[in-house]
Structures are given as C-alpha cells and as structure tokens.
ROTORKE-552543 format. One record per residue (C-alpha): residue number from 0; residue in one letter; z, x negated, y negated; chain. Coordinates in nm, 2 decimals. Layout:
BEGIN
> nr/rest/pz/px/py/kette
> NUM/a/Z/X/Y/A
...
This chain:
BEGIN
> nr/rest/pz/px/py/kette
> 0/x/0.06/-4.81/-7.39/A
> 1/x/-0.05/-5.15/-7.52/A
> 2/x/-0.39/-5.20/-7.68/A
> 3/x/-0.50/-5.42/-7.39/A
> 4/x/-0.40/-5.16/-7.13/A
> 5/x/-0.58/-4.88/-7.32/A
> 6/x/-0.90/-5.09/-7.34/A
> 7/x/-0.90/-5.15/-6.97/A
> 8/x/-0.84/-4.78/-6.90/A
> 9/x/-1.13/-4.68/-7.13/A
> 10/x/-1.36/-4.93/-6.97/A
> 11/x/-1.28/-4.79/-6.62/A
> 12/x/-1.34/-4.43/-6.74/A
> 13/x/-1.68/-4.53/-6.90/A
> 14/x/-1.78/-4.72/-6.58/A
> 15/x/-1.69/-4.42/-6.36/A
> 16/x/-1.88/-4.18/-6.59/A
> 17/x/-2.19/-4.41/-6.58/A
> 18/x/-2.18/-4.41/-6.20/A
> 19/x/-2.17/-4.03/-6.19/A
> 20/x/-2.47/-4.01/-6.42/A
> 21/x/-2.66/-4.25/-6.21/A
> 22/x/-2.59/-4.05/-5.90/A
> 23/x/-2.70/-3.72/-6.06/A
> 24/x/-3.02/-3.88/-6.19/A
> 25/x/-3.12/-4.04/-5.86/A
> 26/x/-3.25/-3.72/-5.69/A
> 27/x/-3.47/-3.64/-5.99/A
> 28/x/-3.62/-3.99/-5.98/A
> 29/x/-3.68/-3.95/-5.61/A
> 30/x/-3.85/-3.62/-5.66/A
> 31/x/-4.08/-3.77/-5.93/A
> 32/x/-4.16/-4.06/-5.70/A
> 33/x/-4.24/-3.83/-5.41/A
> 34/x/-4.45/-3.60/-5.62/A
> 35/x/-4.66/-3.89/-5.75/A
> 36/x/-4.71/-4.06/-5.42/A
> 37/x/-4.75/-3.76/-5.19/A
> 38/x/-5.10/-3.76/-5.03/A
> 39/x/-5.34/-3.50/-5.16/A
> 40/x/-5.44/-3.21/-4.92/A
> 41/x/-5.72/-3.31/-4.68/A
> 42/x/-6.07/-3.23/-4.79/A
> 43/x/-6.27/-3.14/-4.49/A
> 44/x/-6.64/-3.24/-4.48/A
> 45/x/-6.91/-3.04/-4.31/A
> 46/x/-6.92/-3.28/-4.02/A
> 47/x/-6.53/-3.28/-3.99/A
> 48/x/-6.54/-2.90/-3.93/A
> 49/x/-6.84/-2.93/-3.70/A
> 50/x/-6.65/-3.18/-3.47/A
> 51/x/-6.33/-2.97/-3.49/A
> 52/x/-6.52/-2.66/-3.38/A
> 53/x/-6.75/-2.79/-3.10/A
> 54/x/-6.49/-3.03/-2.94/A
> 55/x/-6.62/-3.19/-2.62/A
> 56/x/-6.89/-3.07/-2.37/A
> 57/x/-6.61/-3.04/-2.11/A
> 58/x/-6.40/-2.81/-2.34/A
> 59/x/-6.71/-2.60/-2.41/A
> 60/x/-6.73/-2.53/-2.03/A
> 61/x/-6.37/-2.51/-1.93/A
> 62/x/-6.23/-2.15/-1.93/A
> 63/x/-5.91/-2.10/-2.14/A
> 64/x/-5.63/-1.88/-2.01/A
> 65/x/-5.75/-1.52/-2.06/A
> 66/x/-5.50/-1.33/-2.27/A
> 67/x/-5.43/-1.04/-2.50/A
> 68/x/-5.47/-1.13/-2.86/A
> 69/x/-5.37/-0.81/-3.04/A
> 70/x/-5.42/-0.44/-2.97/A
> 71/x/-5.71/-0.40/-2.73/A
> 72/x/-5.87/-0.74/-2.81/A
> 73/x/-5.87/-1.00/-2.54/A
> 74/x/-5.98/-1.37/-2.52/A
> 75/x/-6.21/-1.45/-2.23/A
> 76/x/-6.39/-1.76/-2.35/A
> 77/x/-6.35/-2.14/-2.30/A
> 78/x/-6.14/-2.40/-2.47/A
> 79/x/-6.41/-2.45/-2.74/A
> 80/x/-6.63/-2.14/-2.74/A
> 81/x/-6.49/-1.80/-2.81/A
> 82/x/-6.57/-1.48/-2.61/A
> 83/x/-6.39/-1.16/-2.70/A
> 84/x/-6.34/-0.85/-2.49/A
> 85/x/-6.27/-0.52/-2.67/A
> 86/x/-6.16/-0.25/-2.44/A
> 87/x/-6.18/0.13/-2.45/A
> 88/x/-6.15/0.40/-2.19/A
> 89/x/-6.52/0.46/-2.23/A
> 90/x/-6.62/0.11/-2.15/A
> 91/x/-6.59/-0.23/-2.31/A
> 92/x/-6.76/-0.45/-2.58/A
> 93/x/-6.82/-0.82/-2.53/A
> 94/x/-6.88/-1.05/-2.83/A
> 95/x/-7.05/-1.38/-2.74/A
> 96/x/-7.17/-1.47/-2.39/A
> 97/x/-7.17/-1.84/-2.48/A
> 98/x/-7.36/-2.06/-2.24/A
> 99/x/-7.53/-1.90/-1.94/A
> 100/x/-7.33/-2.13/-1.71/A
> 101/x/-7.01/-1.99/-1.86/A
> 102/x/-7.08/-1.63/-1.77/A
> 103/x/-6.92/-1.64/-1.42/A
> 104/x/-6.61/-1.78/-1.58/A
> 105/x/-6.61/-1.50/-1.84/A
> 106/x/-6.64/-1.25/-1.56/A
> 107/x/-6.35/-1.40/-1.38/A
> 108/x/-6.14/-1.40/-1.70/A
> 109/x/-6.22/-1.03/-1.76/A
> 110/x/-6.11/-0.95/-1.40/A
> 111/x/-5.79/-1.15/-1.42/A
> 112/x/-5.69/-0.93/-1.71/A
> 113/x/-5.74/-0.62/-1.49/A
> 114/x/-6.07/-0.50/-1.63/A
> 115/x/-6.41/-0.46/-1.46/A
> 116/x/-6.69/-0.68/-1.59/A
> 117/x/-6.93/-0.40/-1.49/A
> 118/x/-6.76/-0.17/-1.75/A
> 119/x/-6.90/-0.38/-2.04/A
> 120/x/-7.13/-0.13/-2.22/A
> 121/x/-7.23/-0.33/-2.53/A
> 122/x/-7.30/-0.70/-2.58/A
> 123/x/-7.27/-0.83/-2.94/A
> 124/x/-7.29/-1.19/-3.08/A
> 125/x/-7.19/-1.41/-3.37/A
> 126/x/-7.51/-1.60/-3.43/A
> 127/x/-7.83/-1.72/-3.26/A
> 128/x/-7.72/-2.06/-3.12/A
> 129/x/-7.73/-2.13/-2.75/A
> 130/x/-7.36/-2.22/-2.73/A
> 131/x/-7.28/-1.86/-2.84/A
> 132/x/-7.56/-1.64/-2.70/A
> 133/x/-7.75/-1.83/-2.44/A
> 134/x/-7.59/-1.62/-2.16/A
> 135/x/-7.69/-1.28/-2.30/A
> 136/x/-7.96/-1.22/-2.04/A
> 137/x/-7.72/-1.28/-1.75/A
> 138/x/-7.46/-1.05/-1.90/A
> 139/x/-7.71/-0.77/-1.95/A
> 140/x/-7.84/-0.82/-1.59/A
> 141/x/-7.49/-0.81/-1.44/A
> 142/x/-7.35/-0.52/-1.64/A
> 143/x/-7.64/-0.32/-1.77/A
> 144/x/-7.49/-0.35/-2.12/A
> 145/x/-7.70/-0.28/-2.43/A
> 146/x/-7.75/-0.60/-2.63/A
> 147/x/-7.74/-0.56/-3.01/A
> 148/x/-7.79/-0.83/-3.28/A
> 149/x/-7.84/-0.86/-3.65/A
> 150/x/-8.21/-0.81/-3.72/A
> 151/x/-8.24/-1.15/-3.90/A
> 152/x/-8.14/-1.33/-3.58/A
> 153/x/-8.35/-1.15/-3.33/A
> 154/x/-8.65/-1.38/-3.35/A
> 155/x/-8.44/-1.68/-3.28/A
> 156/x/-8.25/-1.50/-3.00/A
> 157/x/-8.57/-1.38/-2.83/A
> 158/x/-8.72/-1.73/-2.82/A
> 159/x/-8.39/-1.90/-2.70/A
> 160/x/-8.42/-2.10/-2.39/A
> 161/x/-8.25/-1.95/-2.08/A
> 162/x/-8.18/-2.21/-1.81/A
> 163/x/-8.22/-1.96/-1.53/A
> 164/x/-8.55/-1.84/-1.67/A
> 165/x/-8.43/-1.49/-1.71/A
> 166/x/-8.61/-1.29/-1.97/A
> 167/x/-8.43/-1.25/-2.30/A
> 168/x/-8.27/-0.91/-2.36/A
> 169/x/-8.45/-0.64/-2.57/A
> 170/x/-8.20/-0.65/-2.86/A
> 171/x/-8.13/-0.34/-3.06/A
> 172/x/-8.15/-0.45/-3.43/A
> 173/x/-7.85/-0.41/-3.65/A
> 174/x/-7.83/-0.43/-4.03/A
> 175/x/-7.57/-0.53/-4.28/A
> 176/x/-7.27/-0.29/-4.29/A
> 177/x/-7.40/-0.11/-3.98/A
> 178/x/-7.14/0.04/-3.75/A
> 179/x/-7.12/-0.01/-3.37/A
> 180/x/-6.91/0.26/-3.20/A
> 181/x/-6.78/0.29/-2.85/A
> 182/x/-6.50/0.53/-2.75/A
> 183/x/-6.24/0.52/-3.03/A
> 184/x/-6.35/0.18/-3.16/A
> 185/x/-6.57/0.11/-3.46/A
> 186/x/-6.70/-0.24/-3.54/A
> 187/x/-6.88/-0.32/-3.86/A
> 188/x/-7.15/-0.59/-3.87/A
> 189/x/-7.15/-0.80/-4.19/A
> 190/x/-7.45/-1.02/-4.26/A
> 191/x/-7.30/-1.36/-4.35/A
> 192/x/-7.61/-1.59/-4.35/A
> 193/x/-7.63/-1.96/-4.37/A
> 194/x/-7.53/-2.10/-4.04/A
> 195/x/-7.82/-1.88/-3.91/A
> 196/x/-8.03/-1.63/-4.09/A
> 197/x/-7.85/-1.34/-3.92/A
> 198/x/-7.50/-1.49/-3.87/A
> 199/x/-7.27/-1.19/-3.82/A
> 200/x/-6.90/-1.15/-3.91/A
> 201/x/-6.74/-0.85/-3.74/A
> 202/x/-6.46/-0.64/-3.87/A
> 203/x/-6.25/-0.37/-3.69/A
> 204/x/-5.91/-0.22/-3.69/A
> 205/x/-5.67/-0.22/-3.39/A
> 206/x/-5.32/-0.08/-3.34/A
> 207/x/-5.03/-0.27/-3.21/A
> 208/x/-4.67/-0.14/-3.20/A
> 209/x/-4.77/0.15/-3.41/A
> 210/x/-4.92/-0.06/-3.69/A
> 211/x/-5.28/-0.09/-3.79/A
> 212/x/-5.43/-0.44/-3.83/A
> 213/x/-5.75/-0.54/-3.99/A
> 214/x/-5.93/-0.79/-3.78/A
> 215/x/-6.21/-1.03/-3.90/A
> 216/x/-6.41/-1.22/-3.64/A
> 217/x/-6.59/-1.49/-3.83/A
> 218/x/-6.95/-1.57/-3.71/A
> 219/x/-6.95/-1.91/-3.88/A
> 220/x/-7.01/-2.05/-4.22/A
> 221/x/-7.01/-2.41/-4.09/A
> 222/x/-7.27/-2.67/-4.17/A
> 223/x/-7.37/-2.89/-3.87/A
> 224/x/-7.43/-3.21/-4.06/A
> 225/x/-7.36/-3.38/-4.40/A
> 226/x/-7.74/-3.45/-4.41/A
> 227/x/-7.83/-3.08/-4.44/A
> 228/x/-7.99/-3.03/-4.79/A
> 229/x/-7.80/-2.78/-5.00/A
> 230/x/-7.91/-2.92/-5.34/A
> 231/x/-8.24/-3.08/-5.43/A
> 232/x/-8.44/-3.13/-5.75/A
> 233/x/-8.17/-2.99/-5.97/A
> 234/x/-8.11/-2.67/-5.79/A
> 235/x/-7.98/-2.51/-5.47/A
> 236/x/-8.23/-2.52/-5.18/A
> 237/x/-8.32/-2.20/-5.01/A
> 238/x/-8.06/-2.28/-4.74/A
> 239/x/-7.80/-2.35/-5.01/A
> 240/x/-7.88/-2.01/-5.17/A
> 241/x/-7.85/-1.84/-4.83/A
> 242/x/-7.50/-2.00/-4.78/A
> 243/x/-7.41/-1.88/-5.13/A
> 244/x/-7.49/-1.52/-5.03/A
> 245/x/-7.30/-1.57/-4.71/A
> 246/x/-6.98/-1.68/-4.89/A
> 247/x/-7.01/-1.40/-5.14/A
> 248/x/-7.01/-1.15/-4.85/A
> 249/x/-6.72/-1.33/-4.68/A
> 250/x/-6.51/-1.30/-5.00/A
> 251/x/-6.55/-0.93/-4.99/A
> 252/x/-6.37/-0.91/-4.65/A
> 253/x/-6.00/-0.93/-4.57/A
> 254/x/-5.78/-0.91/-4.27/A
> 255/x/-5.44/-0.99/-4.13/A
> 256/x/-5.59/-1.11/-3.79/A
> 257/x/-5.85/-1.38/-3.81/A
> 258/x/-6.07/-1.48/-3.51/A
> 259/x/-6.37/-1.71/-3.50/A
> 260/x/-6.67/-1.80/-3.28/A
> 261/x/-6.49/-2.12/-3.21/A
> 262/x/-6.12/-2.10/-3.12/A
> 263/x/-6.04/-2.39/-3.35/A
> 264/x/-6.14/-2.16/-3.64/A
> 265/x/-5.83/-1.94/-3.58/A
> 266/x/-5.59/-2.20/-3.43/A
> 267/x/-5.59/-2.05/-3.08/A
> 268/x/-5.43/-2.34/-2.90/A
> 269/x/-5.12/-2.33/-3.12/A
> 270/x/-5.10/-1.95/-3.15/A
> 271/x/-5.14/-1.90/-2.78/A
> 272/x/-4.86/-2.16/-2.71/A
> 273/x/-4.63/-1.96/-2.94/A
> 274/x/-4.74/-1.63/-2.78/A
> 275/x/-4.67/-1.77/-2.43/A
> 276/x/-4.33/-1.89/-2.54/A
> 277/x/-4.24/-1.53/-2.65/A
> 278/x/-4.29/-1.59/-3.01/A
> 279/x/-4.24/-1.28/-3.23/A
> 280/x/-4.40/-1.14/-3.43/A
> 281/x/-4.74/-1.18/-3.26/A
> 282/x/-4.86/-1.52/-3.39/A
> 283/x/-5.22/-1.39/-3.41/A
> 284/x/-5.10/-1.16/-3.69/A
> 285/x/-5.16/-1.41/-3.97/A
> 286/x/-5.22/-1.26/-4.32/A
> 287/x/-5.32/-1.59/-4.47/A
> 288/x/-5.53/-1.72/-4.19/A
> 289/x/-5.86/-1.57/-4.29/A
> 290/x/-5.84/-1.70/-4.65/A
> 291/x/-5.73/-2.04/-4.52/A
> 292/x/-6.03/-2.08/-4.29/A
> 293/x/-6.27/-1.94/-4.56/A
> 294/x/-6.14/-2.19/-4.81/A
> 295/x/-6.19/-2.48/-4.56/A
> 296/x/-6.55/-2.38/-4.49/A
> 297/x/-6.64/-2.31/-4.85/A
> 298/x/-6.47/-2.63/-4.96/A
> 299/x/-6.70/-2.83/-4.72/A
> 300/x/-7.00/-2.65/-4.86/A
> 301/x/-6.90/-2.72/-5.22/A
> 302/x/-6.82/-3.09/-5.14/A
> 303/x/-7.17/-3.13/-4.98/A
> 304/x/-7.33/-2.98/-5.29/A
> 305/x/-7.13/-3.21/-5.52/A
> 306/x/-7.22/-3.51/-5.32/A
> 307/x/-7.59/-3.43/-5.32/A
> 308/x/-7.59/-3.35/-5.69/A
> 309/x/-7.46/-3.71/-5.76/A
> 310/x/-7.73/-3.85/-5.53/A
> 311/x/-8.02/-3.63/-5.66/A
> 312/x/-8.19/-3.73/-5.98/A
> 313/x/-8.21/-3.46/-6.24/A
> 314/x/-8.56/-3.31/-6.29/A
C-alpha cells in the first residue's frame, strides 16, 4: 500500500471514529439540557388550593354519580363537596351534610346505592363551615340520627345559619382521639385545627377483597386566602400556631386510602373515571395519596409564612 493510500485510509478511520463518539455523546448532552431546562414542580399557594377545592357554585350543588369507594364507604356528595356514607348492618354513618339544599340530593344518592336514608344513625362532619355542615339539622330531622362534632367546633356549628330556619342539632361533643362506633365500624376523630378550631380528620379501617385498608378522611388544612396572617411581628400568629399543631397531628397519621372534604383533595374525578372503566387495582387505593395532599397543603402554609416574613419588619 502506498503512503498516500495509507494516509487516506487512516483519515477515513479517524473521521468514522469521531462520528461514533459524537453520536454516543449526544444523548448525554440532551439529558443535561433537559435536566437544566425542565420546569420546577408547581408550588401551590393557599388561594390556588382554595380555588381548586371549592370549584364553582354550580359544582357545589350538582350531585356526582354515587359510587362505592372502597369496602363499605360510598360517595354521595356533589362535584365539589364531599359526603361519605359508611354502611353497617346496624345502620349507617354520614360524614358531611354539605349545604341544606343538597340534602335531598344526598338522600337520592344513598337510595340509588340501595340503602335507606332513614337508616343513618350517626351524623359526623369535617369542620364548621356552611358548605360542609349547614344541612345537619335537616339530616337529623329526616333520619333521627345523632349528631356528633369536635367540641372545639360546636359553638360555630350551633350558631351557623340554617336557610330553612330549622334549629341546629344538639351536638354530642367529641374530643381528640375519641372513637365513634357503630356495628363493626370504629372511626377515630383526630383534632387537626387551623381551618377551623375543631377541624376533624377521621381515620378508620375497611376490608376489601380480604385486605385491610387504612382510610384517612382529611377535614382540611387549607387556608382560604393569601391575606390570612400566619406571621406577624417576628412570630407566628395564634392562627399560625394553630395550623402548626394541626400539621403536627396530620403527620402522625397514615393511610393507603385518602379522602377529603372536597373531592379535589383526593382526585375523585380521575379516580372515578378509572374505576368506571374497570381499572384494577381499585384506584382509590393510593398509598402515596395522603402524603401528596399533605405536602401540598403544608407547602402552601409554609410559602405563606415565608412571604409574610419577608414583608414583616423584624421587631
């Protein structure tokens, strides 16, 4: 082989090798570019979560398809306001009556599922706001159920406006960690204050397909406005401290089924769509769902404090 031919061959080999190296390096460069330009995870503000939860007035009043969630827990609420039916052979438990005007729709949903509204023996709630417990008096009148509520919320519940003028129920007071039992079901009331003084998160166990599941029904740790003062004069406000106690209590809970006083808190629309399509396993069995929602709500709380710390002069 002549020196000229050998030089050309060597040049071709070197060019081909450089092309292979360039091709192998390209994916790494693309990964680096993607990693550096990828958008950061969304940080939800208090008002973002508030709007996500309450949705529209129409959605607060429109019944959602009643359906079995897991075990003996059923959804009988609206598109934006949760109401849960927990059934037992000895009668049923209803959590959250929502607006008084929604009670006939809840009754209809219960009956569509094959249960009797009159078999509701105990009425519970998430927290003393009208969109969750305004209808308590009507439910008690229609069913004869015993109304129970966290002691710290009873004053607000008793003074709540009832559009029909019905007298508010005589609530049996509950306290943190107290159990409510009916038939073979035991619910535990957890005081998770902040959203209201007596905001209540419920835990219980249900069985589905021979497996026991831990259910957490979040009362709410939401903050209704970015203008709510959590930090002032170099320290947490009394409300900020109350939320801190609530989040501490929430961190002590765990579950593989998360539900909430607003269906957006547990992704009901998406989970029900999967359930209706025959999705298995049950999409409501969601081991990471509770922590995900808790992180969102606590993140909004911490963001609000950080913002107010920057705005507030140090003492």
